[in-house]
N, C-alpha and C positions, 0 to 999 in steps of 0.2 A: 460275632463269632465266638463260640465257646472255646474254652481252653482244654487241651488234653495233654496228658503226660503218662509215661509208663516206664517201668524198669523190669528187666528179666535177667536172671542169672543162669549160666550154663551149669555151674557146679552144684546146684541144688541148695546153695546157701540162701536163707530167707531174705526177702527184701526188707530194708530198713524202713519201717512204716513211718517213723518220725521224719526221715528225709523226704519220703514220698509226700507226706502231709505238708511239709514246708514248701515243696515244689508246687503242689496243687494250690495251696493257699496263695502263693505268689502270683498265680494266674488270675486272681480275683479281679484285677483291673479290667480283664476282658470277659470274665464270667462272674459278675458280682452277685448273682441271684442264689447260688449254692455252690459249695465245694465239697466233694465227697471222694473217698478213696475205697479201694478194695484190694486186698492182698490174699494170696494163697501160696505160702511157701516162697518159692523163688520168683514169683511173678506178682507185680502190683500195678494197678491202673488208677489214674486220678482224673477228675473231670471238674471243670469250673463252668457253671451254667450261665449263659446269657439267654434269658427267656423273653421271647417276643411273639410266640405263636398265639393263635386264637383259642387254643384249647384251655379249658379251665384248670386241668391238672398239669402242673409243671413236669417236664421230662426229668426222669431220674437216671443218672449214669454215675458210675459204670453200671451196665445193664446186662441181664442174661435172660434167656428163655427157659433154660433147662438146668442151670447150675454148673454146667460143664464148659460152655462157650460164653465168653464175656467180651463186651465191646466198650470202647470209649470212642466217641466220634464228634467231630465238628461237621455237621451234615445238614444239608437242605436238599431234599429230593424233588425232582420234577416228575411229571407224568405218573403220579402216585396211583391213580385209578388203574391205569394199564399195568403197573407193577403188581398191584393187589390181585388183579384178574389172573396174571401169569402165575403168581404164587399159589392161588387157589387151584389152578390147573395142575400144579405140581403137588397137590395134597397138603399145602400149608394153610393153617387157619389164620390167615392174615386179614386185617380189616383197615379201612380208611382211617379209623380212629386211632390206630397204632401210631406211635411216634416214628420219626424217620429212622432212628437208631434201631428200633424194634423191627421195622421193615427190612433194614439192612441185614440184621441177624437172620431173619427168615430167609432172605435171599441167599445168604451164605450156607445155611442149613440145606436149602433146596438144591443149590447148584455148585457149592464149593467155591473155588477161586474163579470159576466162570460166572459168578454172580455179577462181576463187573460188566459183562455183556448186556446186563439187564438194567443197569443203573444209569440214571440221568440226573444231573444237578451238580452242586458244588459240595465237595466232601474231602475230608482227611480223616482216616479212621485206622484203628488197630483192633484186631480180634484175637483174643487168646483162645486157642483151641486145645483144651486139655487132653482130648482123645488123641490128637496127633502130636502133642507137646510142641506146638509151634505158634508163632505170631504171624498173622497175615495182615498186611498194612497196604494202604493205597491212597492216592490223591486223585483229584478229579481230572477231567479230560484236558483242561486248560491250565491247571496249576493255580487256580484262584485261591484255594485254601492250601497253605503249605504244610509239608510234613518233613521234619528234621529228625535225624537220628545219629547216634554215635555207637560204635562198637569199641569198647574199652574195658580192660580188666575182666575179660571173659563175661562181659555183660552187654546187653542191648538197651539203650536208653533212647526214648523218643519223645517228641512233643510237636505241637504245631507252632511253638514259640521258641525261637532260637535261644534267647537269653535264659529260658527256663532250663535248658540242657546244661548251661554253664554253671548252674547251681550245684550240679552233682560234682563231688570232689574228685572223681576219676576223670572228668573231662577237663583237659588242659586249656589254657588261654593261648596256646601257640598259634600264631597266625599262619594263614595259607598264602604264601608269597605270590602264587599264580593269580589268585583271586584279587589280591591287593593291586597287583600290576595291571590287571584288567580294569580295575576301577580307575587307576590313574590315567590309563590310555583312553577308555571309552565312557567313564562315568558309571560303570556297572560291571558286574562279573558276567562274562559271556558263557561260562560253564554252568549249565542248569543243575549239575549234580554235586556241586561243591558250594562252600560258603567261605567267609573270610577267616574261619577257624579251621585248622588242620584236622582236628578230631571230629568236627561236625559236618555231616553231609546232608544234602537235600534230595528228596525223592523228586525226580523230574516229572513234568506234566504227563498224565496218562500212563503212569507206571505203578506197579505194585511190587511188593517184596514179601518174601517168606523168610523167616528167621527161626532156626532150630539148631539142634546139636550138629546137624549136617552142614551148617554154615548159612551164609546169606545168599539169596537168589533174587535177582531183579528181573522184571520183564516189562516191556511196553505192551499194554493191552489194547491200545486204540491209536489209530491215526485217522485224520480226516480222509474220507473216501476220495478216490481218484477215478472211479469207474462209473459213477452215476451220470445219467443224461436224461433230462426232462425236456420234452418238446410237447407243448400243448397246441391244440388246433385253434383255440380262441385265446386272444391275449388277456382277456379278462380273467382267465383261469390262473395265470401267473400272479396277478394282483390279489385274487381271492385266496389262493393257497398261501402266499406270503403273509397276507393279513391275518389268516387263521393262526399260522405258526407264531407270528409276532405277538398276537394277543395271548396265546397260550404261554409264551415265554414270560410275559409280564405278569399274567395271573398266577402262574406257579410260584412267582417270587413275591406275591402279595399276601402271604399267609400271616398277616399282622393287622392290627387295628390302626396302626400309625406308621407312615412311611415318608421319607424325604426323597427328593430328586435333585441331583446336581444339574441345575438348569443353566446352560450357557447361553440360551437363546438361539442356538443353532438348530438345524433340522433334526439331528439325532436325539438329543435330550428332550427337545420339544415333542417329538413323536412319542417317546416313552411317557411323557407327562399326559399327552392327549389320551393314550390308551388306558393309563391308570385312572384318569378321570372318567372315561367311559365305563370301566369296570365298577367304579364307585357308584355310578348312576344305575347300572344294570343289576348288580349283584351284592355290592357291599356298601350300603348306605352309611354304615357306622365308620367307614374308613376315613381317617384324617390324613390329608396330604399337605406337605410343606415343600417349598422350593428354596434352594440355596444357590446363590450366584456370587461368584468372585468378581469384584469390580476394581477399577482403578480410582485413584483419588479424584480425578476429574470426571465425576459420574455423568455429567450432562453430555459429554462428548463420547461416552463409552457406548458404541452401537450394540455390543452384546448385552449390556445392562438394559438398554431400552427394549431390545427384542425380548429379553426375559420378562420384563414388565408386561409386554403385550401378551405373552403366553400365560403368565400367572393371572392376569386380569381376565382373560378369556375363559379360564377354567375356575376362577374364584378360589385360588390357592394362595395362602400367605407366602410372601416372598421375603427371604432373609438375605441381606447383603453382607459380604465379608470383603474388606479392603485388603488387597494383596500387595500393594506397592508402597506401604508406609512403614516398612521395617528395614533395619539395616542388615548389611551382609554379615552372616553368622552372628546376628544379634542373639544375646543370651548364651554365648559360648562359654561363659564362666559360671553358668547355672549348674550347680552340682547335681540337680535332679534331671537334667536334660541329657538323654542318652538314646541313641538309636542302636538296634541290634547289629547292624552292619553299616559301613559308611554309605552315605547317600549323596549324590552329586546335586544337592539342592541347598543352596547357601542361605535359606531363609527358614530355619527351624521354627522360629517364633510364629511365622505366618501359618505354617502347616498345623502346628498344635493348636493355635488359637482358632483356626477355622473349624477343626473337628471338635474342639471343646464346645463351640457355639452350636454345632450340629447335634452333639450328644445331649445338649440341654433340651432338645425338642424331640428327637427320634433315635431309635436304635437300628433301624433299617434304612439304607440309603441306596437309591437307584442311580446308575451311571449309564450314559449313552455311548460309552466307548465300544468299539469293535466293528461297527458297520463300515467305516471308512476303508478299513483293510479288506473286508470281505467283498465290498463293491468296487474293488480296483478295476477300472475300465481298461481292458487289454485288447485294443482294437486289432492290432496285427495278429495276435493269437487267434482271435475270433475268425478273421478272414482266412487264416492259414488252415484252421480246422474245416471250414466250409469247403475250401479248395481240395483238401485231402479226401473229403467225403463226396466229392464230385457235385457239389450243390452250387454251381456257378450262378444260377438264376437267383438263388437266395442271397448269395454274396452281393450281386448287383443291386438287389432290392434293399439290402441292409446298408450298402454304401450310400444310396440315394437318401435313405431315411436318416443316416448319420449326418449328412450335410444339412438336412432339414432341421434336425434336432439342434445343430449348432446355432441356428437362428432363433430357435424357440427356448434355448437354455436361459436360465436366469441372468447370465452375464453376456448372452448373445455371442458375438464374435470377439468380444474383448479378451476372453480366455485364450483362443488361438493366436490372436495378435500379440498378446503379452508373451506367449511362448516363442513366437517368431522373433520378437524383439530381443529376447534373451539370447537367441542364437547369434545375434550380431553385436551383443554387448559384452564387455570384458567379464570373464568369469572369475569368481574367487577360487583360488586354488586351495586344495585341501591342506590343512595345517601339516607341517612336516613333523617327523618323529621328534618328540620332546627331548631336548638335550639335557634336561634337568633330572631325568631318571638315573638312578645310581648305575654306573656303567657295568659293574660286576653283576648286578641283578639282571640288567638287560641282556647281557651275554649268556648267563646261566639259563634263562628262560626263553632265549631266542625271540626277544620282544620285537625286533625289527620285522621279522616274518609275521608275527602275530598282528602287528600294526597294519601291514599291507593287505592282509586277507583274513579279517576276523570272522567273517560270516560265510566262508566257503563251504562249511559243512551243512548249511541249510539246504533243504530239498527244493532248490530253485526251479528245476525243470521236471518236476514229478507229475504235475497235473496237466492234462492235455489241453484244457480250455482256460484255466485260470492259474498259470504257474506262479505269478508274483503274489496274487491273493492267497494262494495255498501256502506258499513259503512264509508269508507274513505271519501266519499263525504260530510259527516256531521262533519268532524273533525274541531275543532276550529282553527287549523293551517291555514285553508283557509282564515279566517278573518284576521289573522296576515299578510299573504302575501298581501291580497288586501289593507290593511291599509298601509303597508310599501310602496306600489307602487302608492298610491292614492295622488292626488295633495294636499290634506289637510296635508299630512306628508311631501312630497317632496317640497311643496310650488312652484311647477313649473306647468305650464299649459300643462301637458302631460297626455294623456289618454292611459292606458294600456289595451290591448285586448288579450283575451285568446281563440284561435281557438279550442283547445282541450276541453274547457269547453263550448261545444255547445250541446244543448239539443238533437238535432237529432243524433249527434255522440255518446253521452252518452247512449241514448236509444238503439242504435245499439250494442254497445260494451257489454251492460248488457244482451243482448239477444243471443249472439253467444257463442259457446263452448270455454273454456279456451285452450284446446288442439286442434291443435298445436299453435293457434293464439297468445296466450299471453306469451308463453315461450320465454324469451329473446326478447319480443316485435316482434315476428316473423311477425305478420301481418303488422306492420309499415315498417319493413325492406323489406318485399316483395313488399309492395306498392311503396316504393322508389327505387326499382331496376331499374337501368338505368336512374334514375333522380337525384341521389346523387352520388358523387364519392364513390367507394367501400371502400376506406380508412375510410370514415365517416360512410357509411351505415352499415358496418360490425364491426365498432369500438366497443369493449366491454365497457360496462358501469362499470367504476371503481370509487369508492368513492375518493374524493379529500383528499390527506393527509394533506392539509392545513386547519388549524382551526384558524380563524382570531384572536380570543381572546388569545389563547395559543401562537400564533406567536407574538402578541403584548406584552405579558408578557415576552417573550424571549428578546424583544428589549428594554423594559423599566421597571422601577420599578413601583410597584403599590402604592408607597408612596403618590403620589398626591391625590389619592382617599381617603386616610386616613386623609388628611388635608382638605378635602372638607368640607365646612361649612354645618352642618346638618340643613335641613329645620325644622321649628318648629313643623310641623305635623309628622315628622318621628318617634318621640318617641311613637306615638300612635300605630305604626306598628312594630318597631324594638326595641329590648331590649336596654336599655340605656347603652352606653359604648362599644357596640359591634362594631368591625371594620372588614372589609372584608380582611382577610389574604389570598391574592391571590399569588400563586406561579406558575412558569412556569412548574413545574413537576407534577402538579395535573391533573386529568383526565378532559375531556371536560365537562362532566355532572356536576362535582363539581364546576368547574370554572363558568359555566353558571348560576348555582344556586346562587353562592356567589356574582356575579356581579349584580344580580337583585336589591338588596337594593341600590346600587350606582346609577343604572339607575332610580330607583324610586326617589331618592333624587335629581338627576339632573332634573327630571320632576317637582317635588314639588317646587324646587327653581325657575324654570322658571314660575310656576304659580304665585308665589309671585312677580316676576319682571314684569310679563306681564301687560302692560298698556292696558286697554280696555275703551270703551266709557261709561262704567258704572260709572267710577270715575269722 
C-alpha cells in the first residue's frame, strides 16, 4: 500500500512545503520506492510509492492529466478493461497501459463524483479540482484501504495513515473517550467514522467526501444490493458463474511478478492458492508464489500446518512457517520503537511484527482468504420463508429433502447437527457482565451500560430478504479490525494484503443466489474446486481451532508482569484506580479477552508518551 498525504487551507495561505515533505518522507516505511510532493498555493499533496506492478515504468504521483486536476491515491483497480471501454465511450483517451491513478483521473473527468459508480477495487484517494476549488476524496466499498482526515485551524489534512496526520502541529493528541471506551468494552472502536483521537476522523467504507469553502459533505455511494435474484435452470451454471467471478477476482489482484498467500490449510485460502496456481500455468509463467502459515510450537500435531503442507506440495509452492505461540503477553512493551496507531486488542505485538517482517522479506503483495465465511452464511429458515412467500411449496419440499441428504454427505456428516443438539442440553457460558473496573464517571457520561447491552443494533440485520445475517455481516466493525491488523501502518512493513473474496462482483452474485444448497457447508465453493484441490482439503470439515493464544500464554507464564507494568498517566481517566487484571489460565476466553483490554490500552498509552515526533 502506498502512502498518501495532503494539506489544504481555506484562507489562501500557502502550504508549508517543508512540513508536507516531512510528512511524505515519514510515509517511506510503507512507500519506500519514491516520495514526491506537489504544492500550488493553499494546496499540497504527497505520495510515497510502493511499486509492485508488472509495468516497466514506475507510477508517478501526485499526478495530473491537464495541470488543473491532481490526484494522490493508494489504489488498485479491478475490471480495468471494462473501465477503459466505458471511458472511451465517454470520449476519454484512456488505455490499459495507463496507471490506476490515471484511469481514476480519467473517470473523474468523465463522470465527476459519479465516477465511483464505475470503480471496482481497493482504493483511498484525494483529487484536487482547481476549477471547482474543492477536494474530492473516497475510500473503497469495504474500507480495505483507510482514509483519515482532520479539519483544524481552517485547514483540511488527510492521509491513509493515522500517525502521519499527528505530525501536523495543528492536530492535537487529545483522545476520543467514546472510541477508547469502545475499545475497553469490545476490543475495538465500533464507530466507523471516528478514531482514538478527537481531531482525527475516518471515512467509513463506501463513503466519499467533498471539502471546499462551503464546508465538508459526506455521502455513502454504495451499499450491497438487496434486490438481486439469480435463478438458473441448470445447477452447473451457478458453479460456472461463481468460478468465473472468483478467477477474475484473483487475477485482478495478481498484477505482480511475486505474491504470497496466507495459507491456513482451510478451504478458503487453499482455493485462492489453487486459482493463483492455475493462472500461473495459464497466463503468468513468471509469477512466483509463496505461502505463509502460522503454526504452533507442536508442529507435528497442528492439523492446519499439515493441511497447508498438502496444499503447498500439490502446487509446488514454497511454504514459510511462522510460530505464533512462542512469545510472551505484551512482549516488547518497553521497546521505544514499538507503537501502533490505535490500541489493538492483540497482546502479542512481537508475534505480529515478526510474522510480517518475514513476509516482507519475500513479497510485497499478500493474498488472504477472508470473507467467504460471512458471505456464505447458511440461513435455512430464511430460505424456506422466502420460498413460502413466493408460493413455491414444491421447491421448498424438494430443498428440504436435499438438505437432509446434504447433512449425510457433508464432510462431518451428522456430527455437526449432533454437536449443536448437544449444546442445547449442556450448560452455556453466560456473557461476561459489564466490567466494574471502568471509571464510573466515564461510564455514566457516555452511557456505557446501554452501549454494552446493544452495541450492534444499528447494523442492517433485516435488510436483505434472503441473506439477512450474511448481508449485515458486511457492516461488522470486525472488518476494520482485520484490515488495521494487516495494514502497513500497524505491521510497519511494505506489504499489501488483498482479499479476493471481498470483490464487489463476487459479493453481488452471492447475495443474489439461493442459500440452498449452495451455502450449506460452503457447497458452492467445494464444488467449484472439485478436481482443482486435493479432496483431503476440499472435503475437509471446518473445525474451530482449540488453540486460544491468550489462554495458552497464561498456561506458559504468570500474568504478574502485567501487574507491575507502569500505568500511563491517562489510564486513571478510563480505569478505576487500583484495579489490576487478575488473569488466570482457567478463565474462559471471553473473560480473558475483556480483562486484557486495559493492559493493551496501557501499552498503547505508554507508547504515545514515548513516541518522538517532529512536533517536538
